[in-house]
C-alpha positions as CSV (number, residue, x, y, z in Angstrom):
1,M,-58.0,-30.1,17.1
2,S,-58.8,-33.1,19.4
3,I,-62.1,-31.9,20.7
4,E,-66.0,-32.6,20.3
5,R,-67.9,-30.3,18.0
6,A,-70.4,-29.2,20.8
7,D,-67.5,-28.3,23.2
8,F,-65.6,-26.5,20.7
9,L,-68.6,-24.4,19.8
10,R,-69.4,-23.9,23.5
11,R,-66.1,-22.5,24.3
12,L,-65.7,-20.4,21.1
13,P,-67.4,-17.2,22.2
14,E,-64.8,-17.0,25.2
15,A,-62.0,-18.1,23.1
16,V,-62.4,-15.2,20.5
17,G,-63.4,-12.8,23.4
18,G,-66.7,-11.6,21.6
19,E,-69.8,-12.6,19.8
20,V,-69.7,-15.4,17.5
21,L,-72.0,-15.2,14.3
22,P,-73.0,-18.1,12.1
23,S,-71.8,-17.5,8.4
24,G,-72.8,-20.8,7.1
25,R,-72.8,-24.4,7.5
26,D,-69.8,-25.1,9.9
27,S,-68.5,-21.5,9.4
28,Y,-68.6,-18.7,12.0
29,R,-67.5,-15.2,12.1
30,G,-66.9,-12.3,14.7
31,A,-69.4,-9.7,15.0
32,D,-66.7,-7.1,14.3
33,G,-65.8,-8.7,11.0
34,R,-62.1,-9.4,12.0
35,W,-62.0,-13.1,12.0
36,S,-63.7,-16.3,10.7
37,V,-63.6,-19.9,11.8
38,E,-64.6,-23.0,9.6
39,I,-64.7,-26.3,11.0
40,A,-65.0,-30.0,9.7
41,D,-65.3,-32.9,11.4
42,L,-62.5,-35.5,11.2
43,P,-62.4,-39.1,11.6
44,D,-62.0,-40.1,15.3
45,L,-58.2,-41.0,16.5
46,T,-58.6,-44.6,18.1
47,I,-55.6,-45.8,20.2
48,G,-56.5,-49.2,21.6
49,L,-59.8,-48.3,23.7
50,L,-59.2,-44.8,23.6
51,R,-61.4,-42.7,21.1
52,L,-60.7,-38.9,20.5
53,A,-63.0,-36.8,18.5
54,R,-61.4,-34.3,16.0
55,L,-62.0,-31.4,14.1
56,S,-60.4,-29.5,11.4
57,V,-60.2,-25.9,12.5
58,K,-59.2,-23.1,9.9
59,I,-59.0,-19.6,11.2
60,T,-58.8,-16.4,9.0
61,L,-57.9,-13.1,10.5
62,Y,-58.7,-9.9,8.7
63,G,-57.0,-6.4,9.0
64,M,-55.2,-7.4,12.2
65,D,-51.4,-6.5,12.6
66,D,-48.9,-8.9,13.9
67,A,-49.5,-8.1,17.3
68,A,-53.2,-8.2,17.3
69,A,-52.9,-11.6,15.5
70,N,-50.6,-13.0,18.0
71,A,-52.9,-11.9,20.9
72,F,-55.9,-13.5,19.0
73,H,-54.2,-16.7,18.6
74,A,-52.7,-16.7,22.1
75,R,-56.2,-16.3,23.5
76,F,-57.8,-18.7,21.4
77,D,-55.1,-21.5,22.4
78,T,-55.6,-20.8,26.0
79,Y,-59.2,-21.2,25.9
80,Y,-58.8,-24.6,24.2
81,Q,-55.6,-25.8,26.4
82,R,-56.3,-28.8,28.5
83,G,-54.1,-30.6,31.0
84,G,-52.1,-33.3,30.0
85,G,-48.6,-34.1,29.6
């Protein structure tokens, strides 16, 4: 994802629709135990004078059927969506 770490973490509770608990360095989980997220810094993407921060984001879902998993990802994507084109 092209996002600063602090911005990602600030948006995470709303993006997952619930409480976020740390579960290790760069690892977070839902209080309900149904998901976890691991993040890792990636080198910035530089295009001319433009610099874009990047994070590797790994989402793991536990015990969700397809409908619940799709709803989780749709909400997550919506909260991190930004304008552009």
